[in-house]
N, CA and C atoms as an extended XYZ file, in Angstrom:
405
Properties=species:S:1:pos:R:3:atomname:S:1:resname:S:1:resid:I:1 pbc="F F F"
N       -19.885       24.061      -12.011 N   MET     1
C       -19.339       22.747      -11.768 CA  MET     1
C       -20.359       21.699      -12.211 C   MET     1
N       -19.932       20.720      -12.989 N   SER     2
C       -20.840       19.636      -13.350 CA  SER     2
C       -20.585       18.457      -12.424 C   SER     2
N       -21.588       17.622      -12.271 N   GLU     3
C       -21.467       16.470      -11.382 CA  GLU     3
C       -22.173       15.278      -12.013 C   GLU     3
N       -21.558       14.121      -11.908 N   ILE     4
C       -22.098       12.923      -12.544 CA  ILE     4
C       -23.050       12.190      -11.609 C   ILE     4
N       -24.083       11.590      -12.170 N   ASP     5
C       -25.034       10.815      -11.384 CA  ASP     5
C       -24.716        9.338      -11.576 C   ASP     5
N       -24.249        8.707      -10.509 N   PHE     6
C       -23.906        7.298      -10.560 CA  PHE     6
C       -24.879        6.475       -9.731 C   PHE     6
N       -26.121        6.910       -9.637 N   SER     7
C       -27.087        6.243       -8.764 CA  SER     7
C       -27.314        4.781       -9.145 C   SER     7
N       -27.131        4.413      -10.405 N   ASP     8
C       -27.326        3.015      -10.806 CA  ASP     8
C       -25.992        2.303      -11.010 C   ASP     8
N       -24.914        2.853      -10.483 N   ASN     9
C       -23.571        2.327      -10.685 CA  ASN     9
C       -23.100        1.596       -9.431 C   ASN     9
N       -22.481        0.442       -9.615 N   ASN    10
C       -21.973       -0.343       -8.497 CA  ASN    10
C       -20.447       -0.308       -8.435 C   ASN    10
N       -19.844        0.729       -9.010 N   CYS    11
C       -18.391        0.873       -9.037 CA  CYS    11
C       -17.825        0.886       -7.619 C   CYS    11
N       -16.681        0.235       -7.421 N   PHE    12
C       -16.035        0.203       -6.111 CA  PHE    12
C       -15.680        1.605       -5.630 C   PHE    12
N       -15.245        2.480       -6.517 N   VAL    13
C       -14.812        3.819       -6.102 CA  VAL    13
C       -15.981        4.801       -6.015 C   VAL    13
N       -16.816        4.874       -7.051 N   CYS    14
C       -17.823        5.930       -7.089 CA  CYS    14
C       -19.263        5.453       -6.977 C   CYS    14
N       -19.495        4.154       -6.936 N   GLY    15
C       -20.861        3.656       -6.859 CA  GLY    15
C       -21.496        3.887       -5.489 C   GLY    15
N       -22.587        4.634       -5.434 N   PRO    16
C       -23.202        4.945       -4.143 CA  PRO    16
C       -23.882        3.749       -3.483 C   PRO    16
N       -24.175        2.719       -4.249 N   ASN    17
C       -24.881        1.561       -3.694 CA  ASN    17
C       -23.972        0.379       -3.404 C   ASN    17
N       -22.675        0.529       -3.598 N   ASN    18
C       -21.725       -0.549       -3.327 CA  ASN    18
C       -21.391       -0.517       -1.831 C   ASN    18
N       -21.877       -1.521       -1.110 N   SER    19
C       -21.711       -1.527        0.350 CA  SER    19
C       -20.246       -1.602        0.776 C   SER    19
N       -19.364       -2.110       -0.077 N   SER    20
C       -17.934       -2.174        0.239 CA  SER    20
C       -17.153       -1.027       -0.388 C   SER    20
N       -17.835       -0.176       -1.136 N   GLY    21
C       -17.172        0.848       -1.929 CA  GLY    21
C       -16.769        2.094       -1.170 C   GLY    21
N       -16.065        2.959       -1.887 N   LEU    22
C       -15.553        4.208       -1.316 CA  LEU    22
C       -16.555        5.359       -1.414 C   LEU    22
N       -17.503        5.245       -2.339 N   LYS    23
C       -18.583        6.228       -2.515 CA  LYS    23
C       -18.076        7.654       -2.743 C   LYS    23
N       -17.089        7.797       -3.593 N   ILE    24
C       -16.493        9.097       -3.896 CA  ILE    24
C       -17.372        9.840       -4.907 C   ILE    24
N       -17.558       11.130       -4.681 N   THR    25
C       -18.281       11.990       -5.616 CA  THR    25
C       -17.270       12.844       -6.368 C   THR    25
N       -17.336       12.795       -7.684 N   PHE    26
C       -16.423       13.548       -8.537 CA  PHE    26
C       -17.162       14.715       -9.177 C   PHE    26
N       -16.442       15.802       -9.395 N   SER    27
C       -17.006       16.947      -10.111 CA  SER    27
C       -15.881       17.653      -10.857 C   SER    27
N       -16.271       18.421      -11.869 N   ILE    28
C       -15.291       19.185      -12.643 CA  ILE    28
C       -15.412       20.648      -12.227 C   ILE    28
N       -14.271       21.246      -11.874 N   ASN    29
C       -14.283       22.640      -11.435 CA  ASN    29
C       -14.165       23.594      -12.630 C   ASN    29
N       -14.119       24.880      -12.340 N   ASP    30
C       -14.055       25.900      -13.389 CA  ASP    30
C       -12.751       25.863      -14.178 C   ASP    30
N       -11.715       25.230      -13.629 N   ASP    31
C       -10.441       25.080      -14.328 CA  ASP    31
C       -10.384       23.806      -15.170 C   ASP    31
N       -11.533       23.131      -15.308 N   ASP    32
C       -11.657       21.907      -16.101 CA  ASP    32
C       -10.833       20.754      -15.519 C   ASP    32
N       -10.784       20.680      -14.193 N   VAL    33
C       -10.092       19.606      -13.488 CA  VAL    33
C       -11.127       18.791      -12.727 C   VAL    33
N       -11.077       17.489      -12.873 N   CYS    34
C       -11.960       16.610      -12.104 CA  CYS    34
C       -11.395       16.530      -10.683 C   CYS    34
N       -12.251       16.744       -9.694 N   MET    35
C       -11.818       16.846       -8.304 CA  MET    35
C       -12.631       15.920       -7.401 C   MET    35
N       -11.997       15.521       -6.292 N   ALA    36
C       -12.678       14.766       -5.243 CA  ALA    36
C       -11.799       14.791       -4.003 C   ALA    36
N       -12.376       14.374       -2.881 N   GLU    37
C       -11.642       14.238       -1.624 CA  GLU    37
C       -11.835       12.824       -1.107 C   GLU    37
N       -10.857       12.372       -0.322 N   PHE    38
C       -10.934       11.045        0.284 CA  PHE    38
C       -10.163       11.055        1.592 C   PHE    38
N       -10.739       10.405        2.589 N   THR    39
C       -10.056       10.219        3.870 CA  THR    39
C       -10.029        8.727        4.165 C   THR    39
N        -8.851        8.105        4.109 N   PRO    40
C        -8.768        6.666        4.360 CA  PRO    40
C        -9.070        6.327        5.822 C   PRO    40
N        -9.716        5.178        5.988 N   GLU    41
C       -10.066        4.685        7.317 CA  GLU    41
C        -9.239        3.437        7.629 C   GLU    41
N        -9.417        2.905        8.820 N   ASP    42
C        -8.634        1.746        9.261 CA  ASP    42
C        -8.765        0.544        8.324 C   ASP    42
N        -9.936        0.351        7.711 N   HIS    43
C       -10.113       -0.813        6.832 CA  HIS    43
C        -9.513       -0.597        5.432 C   HIS    43
N        -8.846        0.524        5.187 N   HIS    44
C        -8.150        0.782        3.923 CA  HIS    44
C        -6.646        0.559        4.044 C   HIS    44
N        -6.214       -0.001        5.159 N   VAL    45
C        -4.793       -0.163        5.466 CA  VAL    45
C        -4.165       -1.311        4.678 C   VAL    45
N        -2.919       -1.075        4.254 N   GLY    46
C        -2.095       -2.122        3.677 CA  GLY    46
C        -1.105       -2.615        4.722 C   GLY    46
N        -0.505       -1.675        5.474 N   PHE    47
C         0.517       -2.030        6.459 CA  PHE    47
C         0.672       -0.868        7.442 C   PHE    47
N         0.588       -1.158        8.715 N   GLN    48
C         0.839       -0.206        9.802 CA  GLN    48
C         0.278        1.196        9.563 C   GLN    48
N        -1.041        1.305        9.516 N   ASN    49
C        -1.745        2.591        9.359 CA  ASN    49
C        -1.462        3.303        8.033 C   ASN    49
N        -0.866        2.603        7.084 N   THR    50
C        -0.599        3.170        5.766 CA  THR    50
C        -1.655        2.659        4.791 C   THR    50
N        -2.239        3.580        4.040 N   THR    51
C        -3.272        3.218        3.075 CA  THR    51
C        -2.701        2.287        2.010 C   THR    51
N        -3.454        1.256        1.683 N   HIS    52
C        -3.059        0.264        0.682 CA  HIS    52
C        -2.850        0.944       -0.673 C   HIS    52
N        -1.768        0.575       -1.354 N   GLY    53
C        -1.456        1.147       -2.658 CA  GLY    53
C        -2.535        0.897       -3.698 C   GLY    53
N        -3.251       -0.201       -3.581 N   GLY    54
C        -4.338       -0.488       -4.517 CA  GLY    54
C        -5.490        0.489       -4.377 C   GLY    54
N        -5.734        0.955       -3.169 N   ILE    55
C        -6.772        1.973       -2.941 CA  ILE    55
C        -6.326        3.279       -3.604 C   ILE    55
N        -5.066        3.633       -3.421 N   ILE    56
C        -4.531        4.856       -4.030 CA  ILE    56
C        -4.634        4.774       -5.553 C   ILE    56
N        -4.238        3.630       -6.127 N   PHE    57
C        -4.346        3.465       -7.578 CA  PHE    57
C        -5.796        3.588       -8.034 C   PHE    57
N        -6.706        2.925       -7.334 N   SER    58
C        -8.125        2.953       -7.720 CA  SER    58
C        -8.677        4.377       -7.731 C   SER    58
N        -8.312        5.163       -6.725 N   LEU    59
C        -8.778        6.546       -6.653 CA  LEU    59
C        -8.239        7.384       -7.807 C   LEU    59
N        -6.957        7.233       -8.106 N   LEU    60
C        -6.376        7.999       -9.210 CA  LEU    60
C        -6.946        7.563      -10.554 C   LEU    60
N        -7.122        6.273      -10.742 N   ASP    61
C        -7.717        5.761      -11.970 CA  ASP    61
C        -9.110        6.357      -12.167 C   ASP    61
N        -9.883        6.400      -11.106 N   ASP    62
C       -11.260        6.894      -11.219 CA  ASP    62
C       -11.347        8.400      -11.392 C   ASP    62
N       -10.450        9.173      -10.780 N   VAL    63
C       -10.534       10.625      -10.962 CA  VAL    63
C       -10.236       10.993      -12.422 C   VAL    63
N        -9.360       10.242      -13.064 N   MET    64
C        -9.079       10.484      -14.482 CA  MET    64
C       -10.242        9.996      -15.344 C   MET    64
N       -10.722        8.796      -15.072 N   ALA    65
C       -11.842        8.243      -15.844 CA  ALA    65
C       -13.087        9.108      -15.708 C   ALA    65
N       -13.306        9.647      -14.513 N   ASN    66
C       -14.506       10.448      -14.313 CA  ASN    66
C       -14.434       11.800      -15.009 C   ASN    66
N       -13.239       12.301      -15.288 N   TRP    67
C       -13.159       13.502      -16.129 CA  TRP    67
C       -13.816       13.183      -17.472 C   TRP    67
N       -13.497       12.022      -18.004 N   LEU    68
C       -14.060       11.615      -19.289 CA  LEU    68
C       -15.560       11.343      -19.181 C   LEU    68
N       -15.981       10.627      -18.143 N   PHE    69
C       -17.399       10.327      -17.967 CA  PHE    69
C       -18.222       11.607      -17.813 C   PHE    69
N       -17.691       12.578      -17.079 N   LEU    70
C       -18.407       13.847      -16.892 CA  LEU    70
C       -18.523       14.635      -18.195 C   LEU    70
N       -17.672       14.322      -19.151 N   LYS    71
C       -17.722       14.936      -20.478 CA  LYS    71
C       -18.514       14.050      -21.445 C   LYS    71
N       -19.203       13.051      -20.898 N   ASP    72
C       -19.995       12.098      -21.680 CA  ASP    72
C       -19.112       11.312      -22.660 C   ASP    72
N       -17.936       10.912      -22.165 N   LEU    73
C       -17.000       10.104      -22.940 CA  LEU    73
C       -16.615        8.856      -22.144 C   LEU    73
N       -17.535        7.900      -22.012 N   PRO    74
C       -17.191        6.675      -21.275 CA  PRO    74
C       -15.931        6.038      -21.853 C   PRO    74
N       -15.040        5.618      -20.960 N   ALA    75
C       -13.746        5.099      -21.393 CA  ALA    75
C       -13.261        4.032      -20.424 C   ALA    75
N       -12.278        3.275      -20.882 N   GLN    76
C       -11.636        2.253      -20.059 CA  GLN    76
C       -10.138        2.492      -20.042 C   GLN    76
N        -9.518        2.190      -18.914 N   THR    77
C        -8.075        2.358      -18.776 CA  THR    77
C        -7.352        1.417      -19.734 C   THR    77
N        -6.426        1.977      -20.497 N   ALA    78
C        -5.610        1.165      -21.403 CA  ALA    78
C        -4.210        0.963      -20.823 C   ALA    78
N        -3.696        2.000      -20.164 N   LYS    79
C        -2.334        1.935      -19.619 CA  LYS    79
C        -2.214        2.998      -18.536 C   LYS    79
N        -1.476        2.671      -17.479 N   CYS    80
C        -1.270        3.639      -16.406 CA  CYS    80
C         0.151        3.510      -15.864 C   CYS    80
N         0.814        4.639      -15.756 N   ASP    81
C         2.152        4.702      -15.182 CA  ASP    81
C         2.034        5.495      -13.884 C   ASP    81
N         2.086        4.785      -12.759 N   LEU    82
C         1.838        5.365      -11.446 CA  LEU    82
C         3.128        5.477      -10.661 C   LEU    82
N         3.292        6.592       -9.990 N   ARG    83
C         4.482        6.809       -9.154 CA  ARG    83
C         4.017        7.199       -7.753 C   ARG    83
N         4.348        6.345       -6.780 N   TYR    84
C         4.060        6.639       -5.379 CA  TYR    84
C         5.203        7.501       -4.848 C   TYR    84
N         4.866        8.621       -4.213 N   LYS    85
C         5.888        9.562       -3.725 CA  LYS    85
C         6.003        9.554       -2.199 C   LYS    85
N         4.879        9.416       -1.515 N   ASN    86
C         4.846        9.415       -0.052 CA  ASN    86
C         3.742        8.474        0.408 C   ASN    86
N         3.854        7.979        1.624 N   SER    87
C         2.798        7.127        2.157 CA  SER    87
C         1.631        7.984        2.628 C   SER    87
N         0.467        7.374        2.685 N   LEU    88
C        -0.746        8.054        3.137 CA  LEU    88
C        -1.245        7.360        4.393 C   LEU    88
N        -1.234        8.084        5.487 N   GLN    89
C        -1.696        7.546        6.771 CA  GLN    89
C        -3.222        7.587        6.842 C   GLN    89
N        -3.802        6.651        7.563 N   THR    90
C        -5.252        6.668        7.757 CA  THR    90
C        -5.631        7.962        8.470 C   THR    90
N        -6.803        8.467        8.137 N   GLY    91
C        -7.308        9.689        8.748 CA  GLY    91
C        -6.826       10.967        8.089 C   GLY    91
N        -5.898       10.867        7.140 N   GLU    92
C        -5.370       12.058        6.474 CA  GLU    92
C        -6.108       12.293        5.158 C   GLU    92
N        -6.820       13.394        5.055 N   THR    93
C        -7.618       13.700        3.867 CA  THR    93
C        -6.721       14.101        2.704 C   THR    93
N        -7.047       13.548        1.536 N   VAL    94
C        -6.326       13.895        0.311 CA  VAL    94
C        -7.274       14.503       -0.709 C   VAL    94
N        -6.691       15.298       -1.591 N   LEU    95
C        -7.388       15.850       -2.738 CA  LEU    95
C        -6.964       15.058       -3.959 C   LEU    95
N        -7.923       14.766       -4.812 N   LEU    96
C        -7.670       14.042       -6.061 CA  LEU    96
C        -7.924       14.984       -7.220 C   LEU    96
N        -7.042       14.928       -8.213 N   GLU    97
C        -7.206       15.741       -9.415 CA  GLU    97
C        -7.057       14.864      -10.641 C   GLU    97
N        -7.932       15.064      -11.617 N   GLY    98
C        -7.838       14.402      -12.903 CA  GLY    98
C        -7.766       15.452      -13.999 C   GLY    98
N        -6.685       15.437      -14.769 N   HIS    99
C        -6.442       16.425      -15.821 CA  HIS    99
C        -6.438       15.753      -17.182 C   HIS    99
N        -7.122       16.346      -18.136 N   HIS   100
C        -7.080       15.883      -19.522 CA  HIS   100
C        -5.915       16.572      -20.211 C   HIS   100
N        -5.030       15.779      -20.805 N   LEU   101
C        -3.863       16.343      -21.497 CA  LEU   101
C        -4.131       16.509      -22.984 C   LEU   101
N        -4.619       15.451      -23.620 N   LYS   102
C        -4.973       15.519      -25.039 CA  LYS   102
C        -5.718       14.253      -25.425 C   LYS   102
N        -6.364       14.313      -26.564 N   THR   103
C        -7.031       13.138      -27.135 CA  THR   103
C        -6.556       12.975      -28.568 C   THR   103
N        -6.191       11.745      -28.875 N   LYS   104
C        -5.764       11.417      -30.232 CA  LYS   104
C        -6.564       10.198      -30.661 C   LYS   104
N        -7.379       10.382      -31.687 N   SER   105
C        -8.272        9.334      -32.147 CA  SER   105
C        -9.188        8.929      -30.984 C   SER   105
N        -9.173        7.667      -30.582 N   ARG   106
C       -10.006        7.196      -29.466 CA  ARG   106
C        -9.207        7.073      -28.167 C   ARG   106
N        -8.010        7.637      -28.116 N   MET   107
C        -7.161        7.503      -26.939 CA  MET   107
C        -7.028        8.858      -26.240 C   MET   107
N        -7.456        8.893      -24.965 N   ALA   108
C        -7.337       10.111      -24.161 CA  ALA   108
C        -6.148        9.972      -23.223 C   ALA   108
N        -5.275       10.969      -23.241 N   MET   109
C        -4.127       10.991      -22.343 CA  MET   109
C        -4.501       11.856      -21.138 C   MET   109
N        -4.297       11.268      -19.946 N   MET   110
C        -4.742       11.905      -18.710 CA  MET   110
C        -3.604       11.970      -17.698 C   MET   110
N        -3.774       12.850      -16.717 N   TYR   111
C        -2.832       12.979      -15.614 CA  TYR   111
C        -3.629       12.974      -14.315 C   TYR   111
N        -3.189       12.185      -13.349 N   GLY   112
C        -3.852       12.117      -12.050 CA  GLY   112
C        -2.899       12.502      -10.940 C   GLY   112
N        -3.432       13.187       -9.929 N   LEU   113
C        -2.622       13.656       -8.819 CA  LEU   113
C        -3.380       13.455       -7.511 C   LEU   113
N        -2.667       12.954       -6.489 N   MET   114
C        -3.212       12.842       -5.143 CA  MET   114
C        -2.259       13.589       -4.216 C   MET   114
N        -2.809       14.544       -3.468 N   LYS   115
C        -1.983       15.301       -2.514 CA  LYS   115
C        -2.775       15.521       -1.230 C   LYS   115
N        -2.043       15.678       -0.137 N   THR   116
C        -2.715       15.891        1.142 CA  THR   116
C        -3.408       17.246        1.127 C   THR   116
N        -4.560       17.293        1.762 N   LYS   117
C        -5.346       18.519        1.780 CA  LYS   117
C        -4.660       19.597        2.614 C   LYS   117
N        -4.084       19.186        3.731 N   LYS   118
C        -3.480       20.148        4.658 CA  LYS   118
C        -2.188       20.754        4.126 C   LYS   118
N        -1.227       19.921        3.796 N   GLU   119
C         0.115       20.391        3.425 CA  GLU   119
C         0.383       20.374        1.928 C   GLU   119
N        -0.538       19.805        1.155 N   GLU   120
C        -0.380       19.633       -0.293 CA  GLU   120
C         0.854       18.801       -0.648 C   GLU   120
N         1.166       17.828        0.225 N   LYS   121
C         2.261       16.889       -0.030 CA  LYS   121
C         1.769       15.859       -1.052 C   LYS   121
N         2.541       15.652       -2.117 N   VAL   122
C         2.143       14.703       -3.160 CA  VAL   122
C         2.284       13.281       -2.626 C   VAL   122
N         1.192       12.532       -2.692 N   ILE   123
C         1.190       11.127       -2.293 CA  ILE   123
C         1.516       10.252       -3.503 C   ILE   123
N         0.870       10.550       -4.629 N   ALA   124
C         1.100        9.778       -5.853 CA  ALA   124
C         0.644       10.596       -7.053 C   ALA   124
N         1.209       10.259       -8.200 N   GLU   125
C         0.789       10.882       -9.451 CA  GLU   125
C         0.916        9.859      -10.569 C   GLU   125
N         0.182       10.074      -11.626 N   CYS   126
C         0.243        9.112      -12.725 CA  CYS   126
C        -0.130        9.756      -14.055 C   CYS   126
N         0.330        9.109      -15.086 N   HIS   127
C        -0.074        9.409      -16.458 CA  HIS   127
C        -0.752        8.151      -16.978 C   HIS   127
N        -1.837        8.346      -17.683 N   ALA   128
C        -2.588        7.187      -18.163 CA  ALA   128
C        -3.179        7.454      -19.529 C   ALA   128
N        -3.471        6.356      -20.209 N   LYS   129
C        -4.183        6.398      -21.483 CA  LYS   129
C        -5.509        5.677      -21.295 C   LYS   129
N        -6.570        6.278      -21.803 N   PHE   130
C        -7.907        5.702      -21.716 CA  PHE   130
C        -8.468        5.516      -23.115 C   PHE   130
N        -9.047        4.344      -23.376 N   MET   131
C        -9.727        4.070      -24.636 CA  MET   131
C       -11.151        4.581      -24.521 C   MET   131
N       -11.505        5.545      -25.361 N   ILE   132
C       -12.872        6.049      -25.386 CA  ILE   132
C       -13.730        4.989      -26.083 C   ILE   132
N       -14.811        4.623      -25.434 N   MET   133
C       -15.648        3.539      -25.933 CA  MET   133
C       -16.516        4.003      -27.097 C   MET   133
N       -16.622        3.180      -28.141 N   PRO   134
C       -17.493        3.551      -29.274 CA  PRO   134
C       -18.948        3.552      -28.840 C   PRO   134
N       -19.716        4.377      -29.468 N   ARG   135
C       -21.154        4.489      -29.127 CA  ARG   135
C       -21.990        3.595      -29.979 C   ARG   135
């Protein structure tokens, strides 16, 4: 499993030094899937103990982007088609997956999935395109 070092990164999702951030650690497993876990807390609420949709989007965006970063391919989101399937209650741990589908020229097509750790209920999924940054 490889793991990225974001010690000098102030990213809201993965930056370890961002005092308001989520501080998520991403890694790529043996199946070439970028993985992470997250448990929303009370301050992540959008409405009545339900995790804010923007937090869910941010996590999915980052699990896909970090697949690319872990492969030393820094990229930026170009387009994302997100589908919310179920609400996520605070305190419920989810698993995040980032899958690389294909790369064409400088555009990487990715798939992101968020599901509950306990029941594997899909919370949200998305397809996205990322622009690989020139070196």
